[in-house]
Structure formats: structure tokens, C-alpha cells
N, CA, C and O atoms as a Tripos MOL2 file, in Angstrom:
@<TRIPOS>MOLECULE
protein
  228   227    57     0     0
PROTEIN
NO_CHARGES

@<TRIPOS>ATOM
      1 N          25.3790   -4.1910   15.4660 N.3       1 MET1
      2 CA         24.9670   -3.9920   14.0960 C.3       1 MET1
      3 C          26.1080   -3.3700   13.3110 C.2       1 MET1
      4 O          26.6990   -2.3780   13.7390 O.2       1 MET1
      5 N          26.4060   -3.9360   12.1990 N.am      2 SER2
      6 CA         27.4980   -3.4040   11.3920 C.3       2 SER2
      7 C          26.9440   -2.5660   10.2490 C.2       2 SER2
      8 O          25.7470   -2.5800    9.9590 O.2       2 SER2
      9 N          27.8370   -1.8480    9.6200 N.am      3 ILE3
     10 CA         27.4390   -0.9900    8.4990 C.3       3 ILE3
     11 C          26.9470   -1.8290    7.3310 C.2       3 ILE3
     12 O          26.0210   -1.4300    6.6260 O.2       3 ILE3
     13 N          27.5620   -2.9930    7.1190 N.am      4 GLY4
     14 CA         27.1670   -3.8680    6.0210 C.3       4 GLY4
     15 C          25.7250   -4.3350    6.1310 C.2       4 GLY4
     16 O          25.0230   -4.4220    5.1240 O.2       4 GLY4
     17 N          25.2750   -4.6350    7.3430 N.am      5 SER5
     18 CA         23.8950   -5.0880    7.5040 C.3       5 SER5
     19 C          22.9110   -3.9410    7.2940 C.2       5 SER5
     20 O          21.7930   -4.1610    6.8270 O.2       5 SER5
     21 N          23.3220   -2.7040    7.6400 N.am      6 ASP6
     22 CA         22.4640   -1.5510    7.3860 C.3       6 ASP6
     23 C          22.3050   -1.3060    5.8960 C.2       6 ASP6
     24 O          21.2170   -0.9730    5.4260 O.2       6 ASP6
     25 N          23.3890   -1.4710    5.1560 N.am      7 ILE7
     26 CA         23.3210   -1.2650    3.7060 C.3       7 ILE7
     27 C          22.4390   -2.3290    3.0590 C.2       7 ILE7
     28 O          21.6260   -2.0180    2.1890 O.2       7 ILE7
     29 N          22.5950   -3.5680    3.4760 N.am      8 SER8
     30 CA         21.7830   -4.6150    2.8740 C.3       8 SER8
     31 C          20.3080   -4.4390    3.2380 C.2       8 SER8
     32 O          19.4280   -4.7340    2.4290 O.2       8 SER8
     33 N          20.0400   -3.9630    4.4440 N.am      9 LYS9
     34 CA         18.6500   -3.7110    4.8370 C.3       9 LYS9
     35 C          18.0680   -2.5730    4.0000 C.2       9 LYS9
     36 O          16.9120   -2.6400    3.5810 O.2       9 LYS9
     37 N          18.8590   -1.5350    3.7560 N.am     10 ALA10
     38 CA         18.3990   -0.4180    2.9270 C.3      10 ALA10
     39 C          18.1810   -0.8670    1.4870 C.2      10 ALA10
     40 O          17.2080   -0.4670    0.8470 O.2      10 ALA10
     41 N          19.0890   -1.7010    0.9790 N.am     11 GLU11
     42 CA         18.9240   -2.2010   -0.3870 C.3      11 GLU11
     43 C          17.6860   -3.0650   -0.5090 C.2      11 GLU11
     44 O          16.9570   -2.9780   -1.4970 O.2      11 GLU11
     45 N          17.4440   -3.9020    0.4960 N.am     12 ARG12
     46 CA         16.2460   -4.7430    0.4770 C.3      12 ARG12
     47 C          14.9880   -3.8830    0.4880 C.2      12 ARG12
     48 O          14.0230   -4.1660   -0.2210 O.2      12 ARG12
     49 N          15.0120   -2.8320    1.3000 N.am     13 GLN13
     50 CA         13.8490   -1.9500    1.3820 C.3      13 GLN13
     51 C          13.6290   -1.2250    0.0560 C.2      13 GLN13
     52 O          12.4880   -1.0700   -0.3780 O.2      13 GLN13
     53 N          14.7030   -0.7790   -0.5890 N.am     14 GLU14
     54 CA         14.5780   -0.1130   -1.8870 C.3      14 GLU14
     55 C          14.0180   -1.0600   -2.9380 C.2      14 GLU14
     56 O          13.1680   -0.6710   -3.7390 O.2      14 GLU14
     57 N          14.4920   -2.2980   -2.9380 N.am     15 ARG15
     58 CA         13.9710   -3.2840   -3.8920 C.3      15 ARG15
     59 C          12.4920   -3.5370   -3.6480 C.2      15 ARG15
     60 O          11.7090   -3.6310   -4.5940 O.2      15 ARG15
     61 N          12.1090   -3.6460   -2.3870 N.am     16 LEU16
     62 CA         10.7140   -3.8910   -2.0470 C.3      16 LEU16
     63 C           9.8390   -2.7250   -2.4910 C.2      16 LEU16
     64 O           8.7500   -2.9310   -3.0250 O.2      16 LEU16
     65 N          10.3090   -1.5130   -2.2730 N.am     17 ILE17
     66 CA          9.5600   -0.3350   -2.7040 C.3      17 ILE17
     67 C           9.4600   -0.2970   -4.2280 C.2      17 ILE17
     68 O           8.4020    0.0160   -4.7740 O.2      17 ILE17
     69 N          10.5560   -0.6140   -4.9130 N.am     18 GLY18
     70 CA         10.5440   -0.6360   -6.3770 C.3      18 GLY18
     71 C           9.5710   -1.6620   -6.9220 C.2      18 GLY18
     72 O           8.8140   -1.3840   -7.8520 O.2      18 GLY18
     73 N           9.5960   -2.8540   -6.3350 N.am     19 ARG19
     74 CA          8.6480   -3.8860   -6.7810 C.3      19 ARG19
     75 C           7.2130   -3.4790   -6.4890 C.2      19 ARG19
     76 O           6.3170   -3.7250   -7.2960 O.2      19 ARG19
     77 N           6.9980   -2.8590   -5.3420 N.am     20 GLY20
     78 CA          5.6560   -2.3960   -4.9990 C.3      20 GLY20
     79 C           5.1480   -1.3570   -5.9820 C.2      20 GLY20
     80 O           3.9760   -1.3710   -6.3580 O.2      20 GLY20
     81 N           6.0320   -0.4510   -6.4020 N.am     21 LEU21
     82 CA          5.6370    0.5650   -7.3820 C.3      21 LEU21
     83 C           5.3270   -0.0570   -8.7390 C.2      21 LEU21
     84 O           4.3890    0.3660   -9.4150 O.2      21 LEU21
     85 N           6.1020   -1.0490   -9.1380 N.am     22 ILE22
     86 CA          5.8440   -1.7240  -10.4040 C.3      22 ILE22
     87 C           4.5090   -2.4550  -10.3600 C.2      22 ILE22
     88 O           3.7320   -2.3950  -11.3130 O.2      22 ILE22
     89 N           4.2430   -3.1460   -9.2500 N.am     23 VAL23
     90 CA          2.9640   -3.8500   -9.0970 C.3      23 VAL23
     91 C           1.8140   -2.8540   -9.0920 C.2      23 VAL23
     92 O           0.7890   -3.0950   -9.7310 O.2      23 VAL23
     93 N           1.9660   -1.7400   -8.3830 N.am     24 ALA24
     94 CA          0.9040   -0.7340   -8.3290 C.3      24 ALA24
     95 C           0.6340   -0.1430   -9.7110 C.2      24 ALA24
     96 O          -0.5220    0.0520  -10.0840 O.2      24 ALA24
     97 N           1.6920    0.1440  -10.4750 N.am     25 ALA25
     98 CA          1.5120    0.6930  -11.8180 C.3      25 ALA25
     99 C           0.8220   -0.3120  -12.7310 C.2      25 ALA25
    100 O          -0.0440    0.0560  -13.5250 O.2      25 ALA25
    101 N           1.2040   -1.5810  -12.6170 N.am     26 THR26
    102 CA          0.5790   -2.6250  -13.4300 C.3      26 THR26
    103 C          -0.8980   -2.7560  -13.0920 C.2      26 THR26
    104 O          -1.7400   -2.8570  -13.9830 O.2      26 THR26
    105 N          -1.2070   -2.7530  -11.7980 N.am     27 LEU27
    106 CA         -2.6110   -2.8460  -11.3910 C.3      27 LEU27
    107 C          -3.4150   -1.6380  -11.8570 C.2      27 LEU27
    108 O          -4.5850   -1.7790  -12.2120 O.2      27 LEU27
    109 N          -2.8110   -0.4640  -11.8600 N.am     28 CYS28
    110 CA         -3.5030    0.7280  -12.3630 C.3      28 CYS28
    111 C          -3.8090    0.5950  -13.8550 C.2      28 CYS28
    112 O          -4.9040    0.9390  -14.3010 O.2      28 CYS28
    113 N          -2.8450    0.0990  -14.6210 N.am     29 LEU29
    114 CA         -3.0830   -0.0730  -16.0560 C.3      29 LEU29
    115 C          -4.1510   -1.1170  -16.3320 C.2      29 LEU29
    116 O          -5.0120   -0.9210  -17.1900 O.2      29 LEU29
    117 N          -4.0970   -2.2220  -15.6110 N.am     30 VAL30
    118 CA         -5.0990   -3.2680  -15.7940 C.3      30 VAL30
    119 C          -6.4730   -2.7520  -15.3640 C.2      30 VAL30
    120 O          -7.4710   -3.0140  -16.0350 O.2      30 VAL30
    121 N          -6.5280   -2.0330  -14.2660 N.am     31 GLY31
    122 CA         -7.7910   -1.4680  -13.8010 C.3      31 GLY31
    123 C          -8.3620   -0.4590  -14.7860 C.2      31 GLY31
    124 O          -9.5670   -0.4460  -15.0360 O.2      31 GLY31
    125 N          -7.5020    0.3850  -15.3460 N.am     32 ALA32
    126 CA         -7.9580    1.3620  -16.3330 C.3      32 ALA32
    127 C          -8.4820    0.6600  -17.5810 C.2      32 ALA32
    128 O          -9.4920    1.0700  -18.1530 O.2      32 ALA32
    129 N          -7.7950   -0.3920  -17.9980 N.am     33 GLY33
    130 CA         -8.2700   -1.1600  -19.1530 C.3      33 GLY33
    131 C          -9.6000   -1.8270  -18.8720 C.2      33 GLY33
    132 O         -10.4880   -1.8260  -19.7250 O.2      33 GLY33
    133 N          -9.7490   -2.3940  -17.6910 N.am     34 GLY34
    134 CA        -11.0220   -3.0130  -17.3090 C.3      34 GLY34
    135 C         -12.1530   -2.0110  -17.2470 C.2      34 GLY34
    136 O         -13.2710   -2.2970  -17.6760 O.2      34 GLY34
    137 N         -11.8630   -0.8290  -16.7120 N.am     35 LEU35
    138 CA        -12.8820    0.2200  -16.6470 C.3      35 LEU35
    139 C         -13.2750    0.6830  -18.0430 C.2      35 LEU35
    140 O         -14.4550    0.9000  -18.3210 O.2      35 LEU35
    141 N         -12.2910    0.8350  -18.9180 N.am     36 LEU36
    142 CA        -12.5860    1.2320  -20.2980 C.3      36 LEU36
    143 C         -13.4130    0.1630  -20.9940 C.2      36 LEU36
    144 O         -14.3560    0.4770  -21.7210 O.2      36 LEU36
    145 N         -13.0650   -1.0960  -20.7750 N.am     37 TRP37
    146 CA        -13.8220   -2.1940  -21.3770 C.3      37 TRP37
    147 C         -15.2640   -2.1930  -20.8760 C.2      37 TRP37
    148 O         -16.1970   -2.3740  -21.6580 O.2      37 TRP37
    149 N         -15.4420   -1.9890  -19.5740 N.am     38 TRP38
    150 CA        -16.7700   -2.0170  -18.9700 C.3      38 TRP38
    151 C         -17.6250   -0.8510  -19.4600 C.2      38 TRP38
    152 O         -18.8170   -1.0140  -19.7210 O.2      38 TRP38
    153 N         -17.0080    0.3300  -19.5830 N.am     39 ARG39
    154 CA        -17.7670    1.5210  -19.9750 C.3      39 ARG39
    155 C         -17.9970    1.5980  -21.4880 C.2      39 ARG39
    156 O         -19.0770    2.0110  -21.9110 O.2      39 ARG39
    157 N         -17.0390    1.2210  -22.3010 N.am     40 GLN40
    158 CA        -17.1140    1.4570  -23.7330 C.3      40 GLN40
    159 C         -17.4480    0.2190  -24.5570 C.2      40 GLN40
    160 O         -17.8830    0.3380  -25.7020 O.2      40 GLN40
    161 N         -17.2540   -0.9410  -23.9980 N.am     41 GLY41
    162 CA        -17.5340   -2.1590  -24.7390 C.3      41 GLY41
    163 C         -16.3030   -2.6670  -25.4760 C.2      41 GLY41
    164 O         -15.3100   -1.9570  -25.6420 O.2      41 GLY41
    165 N         -16.3970   -3.8890  -25.9010 N.am     42 ALA42
    166 CA        -15.2550   -4.5660  -26.5120 C.3      42 ALA42
    167 C         -14.8510   -3.9350  -27.8360 C.2      42 ALA42
    168 O         -13.6590   -3.8290  -28.1240 O.2      42 ALA42
    169 N         -15.8070   -3.5160  -28.6420 N.am     43 ALA43
    170 CA        -15.4800   -2.9810  -29.9680 C.3      43 ALA43
    171 C         -14.6860   -1.6880  -29.8660 C.2      43 ALA43
    172 O         -13.6670   -1.5310  -30.5400 O.2      43 ALA43
    173 N         -15.1400   -0.7680  -29.0350 N.am     44 VAL44
    174 CA        -14.4450    0.5100  -28.8840 C.3      44 VAL44
    175 C         -13.0930    0.2830  -28.2220 C.2      44 VAL44
    176 O         -12.0950    0.9010  -28.5940 O.2      44 VAL44
    177 N         -13.0740   -0.6110  -27.2370 N.am     45 PHE45
    178 CA        -11.8140   -0.9040  -26.5520 C.3      45 PHE45
    179 C         -10.7890   -1.4490  -27.5330 C.2      45 PHE45
    180 O          -9.6260   -1.0460  -27.5010 O.2      45 PHE45
    181 N         -11.2030   -2.3550  -28.4020 N.am     46 SER46
    182 CA        -10.2900   -2.9230  -29.4070 C.3      46 SER46
    183 C          -9.7950   -1.8500  -30.3640 C.2      46 SER46
    184 O          -8.6250   -1.8500  -30.7450 O.2      46 SER46
    185 N         -10.6800   -0.9320  -30.7570 N.am     47 ASP47
    186 CA        -10.2770    0.1660  -31.6340 C.3      47 ASP47
    187 C          -9.2570    1.0680  -30.9600 C.2      47 ASP47
    188 O          -8.2980    1.5050  -31.5960 O.2      47 ASP47
    189 N          -9.4560    1.3490  -29.6850 N.am     48 VAL48
    190 CA         -8.5250    2.2020  -28.9530 C.3      48 VAL48
    191 C          -7.1650    1.5210  -28.8360 C.2      48 VAL48
    192 O          -6.1320    2.1550  -29.0530 O.2      48 VAL48
    193 N          -7.1620    0.2470  -28.4960 N.am     49 VAL49
    194 CA         -5.9040   -0.4900  -28.3730 C.3      49 VAL49
    195 C          -5.2000   -0.5580  -29.7230 C.2      49 VAL49
    196 O          -3.9880   -0.3540  -29.8010 O.2      49 VAL49
    197 N          -5.9450   -0.8420  -30.7810 N.am     50 SER50
    198 CA         -5.3470   -0.9070  -32.1160 C.3      50 SER50
    199 C          -4.7390    0.4210  -32.5320 C.2      50 SER50
    200 O          -3.6330    0.4570  -33.0710 O.2      50 SER50
    201 N          -5.4470    1.5050  -32.2890 N.am     51 SER51
    202 CA         -4.9140    2.8170  -32.6770 C.3      51 SER51
    203 C          -3.7160    3.1940  -31.8050 C.2      51 SER51
    204 O          -2.7810    3.8300  -32.2910 O.2      51 SER51
    205 N          -3.7290    2.8200  -30.5500 N.am     52 ALA52
    206 CA         -2.5780    3.0990  -29.6750 C.3      52 ALA52
    207 C          -1.3510    2.3210  -30.1330 C.2      52 ALA52
    208 O          -0.2480    2.8650  -30.1580 O.2      52 ALA52
    209 N          -1.5320    1.0610  -30.4930 N.am     53 LEU53
    210 CA         -0.4140    0.2650  -30.9890 C.3      53 LEU53
    211 C           0.0870    0.8080  -32.3330 C.2      53 LEU53
    212 O           1.2930    0.8360  -32.5770 O.2      53 LEU53
    213 N          -0.8230    1.2320  -33.1930 N.am     54 ALA54
    214 CA         -0.4290    1.7950  -34.4780 C.3      54 ALA54
    215 C           0.3480    3.0910  -34.2790 C.2      54 ALA54
    216 O           1.2950    3.3670  -35.0150 O.2      54 ALA54
    217 N          -0.0480    3.8850  -33.2900 N.am     55 TRP55
    218 CA          0.6620    5.1300  -32.9950 C.3      55 TRP55
    219 C           2.0700    4.8450  -32.4880 C.2      55 TRP55
    220 O           3.0050    5.5800  -32.8060 O.2      55 TRP55
    221 N           2.2270    3.7860  -31.7020 N.am     56 CYS56
    222 CA          3.5530    3.4450  -31.1460 C.3      56 CYS56
    223 C           4.5050    2.9420  -32.2290 C.2      56 CYS56
    224 O           5.7060    3.2080  -32.1750 O.2      56 CYS56
    225 N           3.9760    2.2230  -33.1990 N.am     57 PHE57
    226 CA          4.8380    1.6100  -34.2120 C.3      57 PHE57
    227 C           4.5640    2.2640  -35.5290 C.2      57 PHE57
    228 O           5.1770    1.9070  -36.5350 O.2      57 PHE57
@<TRIPOS>BOND
     1     1     2 1
     2     2     3 1
     3     3     4 2
     4     3     5 am
     5     5     6 1
     6     6     7 1
     7     7     8 2
     8     7     9 am
     9     9    10 1
    10    10    11 1
    11    11    12 2
    12    11    13 am
    13    13    14 1
    14    14    15 1
    15    15    16 2
    16    15    17 am
    17    17    18 1
    18    18    19 1
    19    19    20 2
    20    19    21 am
    21    21    22 1
    22    22    23 1
    23    23    24 2
    24    23    25 am
    25    25    26 1
    26    26    27 1
    27    27    28 2
    28    27    29 am
    29    29    30 1
    30    30    31 1
    31    31    32 2
    32    31    33 am
    33    33    34 1
    34    34    35 1
    35    35    36 2
    36    35    37 am
    37    37    38 1
    38    38    39 1
    39    39    40 2
    40    39    41 am
    41    41    42 1
    42    42    43 1
    43    43    44 2
    44    43    45 am
    45    45    46 1
    46    46    47 1
    47    47    48 2
    48    47    49 am
    49    49    50 1
    50    50    51 1
    51    51    52 2
    52    51    53 am
    53    53    54 1
    54    54    55 1
    55    55    56 2
    56    55    57 am
    57    57    58 1
    58    58    59 1
    59    59    60 2
    60    59    61 am
    61    61    62 1
    62    62    63 1
    63    63    64 2
    64    63    65 am
    65    65    66 1
    66    66    67 1
    67    67    68 2
    68    67    69 am
    69    69    70 1
    70    70    71 1
    71    71    72 2
    72    71    73 am
    73    73    74 1
    74    74    75 1
    75    75    76 2
    76    75    77 am
    77    77    78 1
    78    78    79 1
    79    79    80 2
    80    79    81 am
    81    81    82 1
    82    82    83 1
    83    83    84 2
    84    83    85 am
    85    85    86 1
    86    86    87 1
    87    87    88 2
    88    87    89 am
    89    89    90 1
    90    90    91 1
    91    91    92 2
    92    91    93 am
    93    93    94 1
    94    94    95 1
    95    95    96 2
    96    95    97 am
    97    97    98 1
    98    98    99 1
    99    99   100 2
   100    99   101 am
   101   101   102 1
   102   102   103 1
   103   103   104 2
   104   103   105 am
   105   105   106 1
   106   106   107 1
   107   107   108 2
   108   107   109 am
   109   109   110 1
   110   110   111 1
   111   111   112 2
   112   111   113 am
   113   113   114 1
   114   114   115 1
   115   115   116 2
   116   115   117 am
   117   117   118 1
   118   118   119 1
   119   119   120 2
   120   119   121 am
   121   121   122 1
   122   122   123 1
   123   123   124 2
   124   123   125 am
   125   125   126 1
   126   126   127 1
   127   127   128 2
   128   127   129 am
   129   129   130 1
   130   130   131 1
   131   131   132 2
   132   131   133 am
   133   133   134 1
   134   134   135 1
   135   135   136 2
   136   135   137 am
   137   137   138 1
   138   138   139 1
   139   139   140 2
   140   139   141 am
   141   141   142 1
   142   142   143 1
   143   143   144 2
   144   143   145 am
   145   145   146 1
   146   146   147 1
   147   147   148 2
   148   147   149 am
   149   149   150 1
   150   150   151 1
   151   151   152 2
   152   151   153 am
   153   153   154 1
   154   154   155 1
   155   155   156 2
   156   155   157 am
   157   157   158 1
   158   158   159 1
   159   159   160 2
   160   159   161 am
   161   161   162 1
   162   162   163 1
   163   163   164 2
   164   163   165 am
   165   165   166 1
   166   166   167 1
   167   167   168 2
   168   167   169 am
   169   169   170 1
   170   170   171 1
   171   171   172 2
   172   171   173 am
   173   173   174 1
   174   174   175 1
   175   175   176 2
   176   175   177 am
   177   177   178 1
   178   178   179 1
   179   179   180 2
   180   179   181 am
   181   181   182 1
   182   182   183 1
   183   183   184 2
   184   183   185 am
   185   185   186 1
   186   186   187 1
   187   187   188 2
   188   187   189 am
   189   189   190 1
   190   190   191 1
   191   191   192 2
   192   191   193 am
   193   193   194 1
   194   194   195 1
   195   195   196 2
   196   195   197 am
   197   197   198 1
   198   198   199 1
   199   199   200 2
   200   199   201 am
   201   201   202 1
   202   202   203 1
   203   203   204 2
   204   203   205 am
   205   205   206 1
   206   206   207 1
   207   207   208 2
   208   207   209 am
   209   209   210 1
   210   210   211 1
   211   211   212 2
   212   211   213 am
   213   213   214 1
   214   214   215 1
   215   215   216 2
   216   215   217 am
   217   217   218 1
   218   218   219 1
   219   219   220 2
   220   219   221 am
   221   221   222 1
   222   222   223 1
   223   223   224 2
   224   223   225 am
   225   225   226 1
   226   226   227 1
   227   227   228 2
@<TRIPOS>SUBSTRUCTURE
     1 MET1         2 RESIDUE 1 A MET
     2 SER2         6 RESIDUE 1 A SER
     3 ILE3        10 RESIDUE 1 A ILE
     4 GLY4        14 RESIDUE 1 A GLY
     5 SER5        18 RESIDUE 1 A SER
     6 ASP6        22 RESIDUE 1 A ASP
     7 ILE7        26 RESIDUE 1 A ILE
     8 SER8        30 RESIDUE 1 A SER
     9 LYS9        34 RESIDUE 1 A LYS
    10 ALA10       38 RESIDUE 1 A ALA
    11 GLU11       42 RESIDUE 1 A GLU
    12 ARG12       46 RESIDUE 1 A ARG
    13 GLN13       50 RESIDUE 1 A GLN
    14 GLU14       54 RESIDUE 1 A GLU
    15 ARG15       58 RESIDUE 1 A ARG
    16 LEU16       62 RESIDUE 1 A LEU
    17 ILE17       66 RESIDUE 1 A ILE
    18 GLY18       70 RESIDUE 1 A GLY
    19 ARG19       74 RESIDUE 1 A ARG
    20 GLY20       78 RESIDUE 1 A GLY
    21 LEU21       82 RESIDUE 1 A LEU
    22 ILE22       86 RESIDUE 1 A ILE
    23 VAL23       90 RESIDUE 1 A VAL
    24 ALA24       94 RESIDUE 1 A ALA
    25 ALA25       98 RESIDUE 1 A ALA
    26 THR26      102 RESIDUE 1 A THR
    27 LEU27      106 RESIDUE 1 A LEU
    28 CYS28      110 RESIDUE 1 A CYS
    29 LEU29      114 RESIDUE 1 A LEU
    30 VAL30      118 RESIDUE 1 A VAL
    31 GLY31      122 RESIDUE 1 A GLY
    32 ALA32      126 RESIDUE 1 A ALA
    33 GLY33      130 RESIDUE 1 A GLY
    34 GLY34      134 RESIDUE 1 A GLY
    35 LEU35      138 RESIDUE 1 A LEU
    36 LEU36      142 RESIDUE 1 A LEU
    37 TRP37      146 RESIDUE 1 A TRP
    38 TRP38      150 RESIDUE 1 A TRP
    39 ARG39      154 RESIDUE 1 A ARG
    40 GLN40      158 RESIDUE 1 A GLN
    41 GLY41      162 RESIDUE 1 A GLY
    42 ALA42      166 RESIDUE 1 A ALA
    43 ALA43      170 RESIDUE 1 A ALA
    44 VAL44      174 RESIDUE 1 A VAL
    45 PHE45      178 RESIDUE 1 A PHE
    46 SER46      182 RESIDUE 1 A SER
    47 ASP47      186 RESIDUE 1 A ASP
    48 VAL48      190 RESIDUE 1 A VAL
    49 VAL49      194 RESIDUE 1 A VAL
    50 SER50      198 RESIDUE 1 A SER
    51 SER51      202 RESIDUE 1 A SER
    52 ALA52      206 RESIDUE 1 A ALA
    53 LEU53      210 RESIDUE 1 A LEU
    54 ALA54      214 RESIDUE 1 A ALA
    55 TRP55      218 RESIDUE 1 A TRP
    56 CYS56      222 RESIDUE 1 A CYS
    57 PHE57      226 RESIDUE 1 A PHE
């Protein structure tokens, strides 16, 4: 085993962990939105999204 293969294996593992974290964060946001929609209804959910977008811009 050479040093180069260890570095590439570590880089691959870091990329995999990074992608996993991005997927997990995306699923958390989608899940939170779905839960808010289910609990509050479409009208309140739309108002919350609209006010959040207005606050950002």
C-alpha cells in the first residue's frame, strides 16, 4: 500500500461523509416542512414560507 492510495481513500471517505451530511440536512428540511404542512395546513405554511422569503430578501 502506498501513501497515494491512503490519501485517495481518505479523500473518498471525506467526500462520502460530506455528501451524507448534505443529504441528511436536506432530508431534515424536507421533513420539517412536511411536518409543518401536516400540522398547520397549507394556508399557514404558505404564509410562513412567504414571510421567511420576504425576511431573506
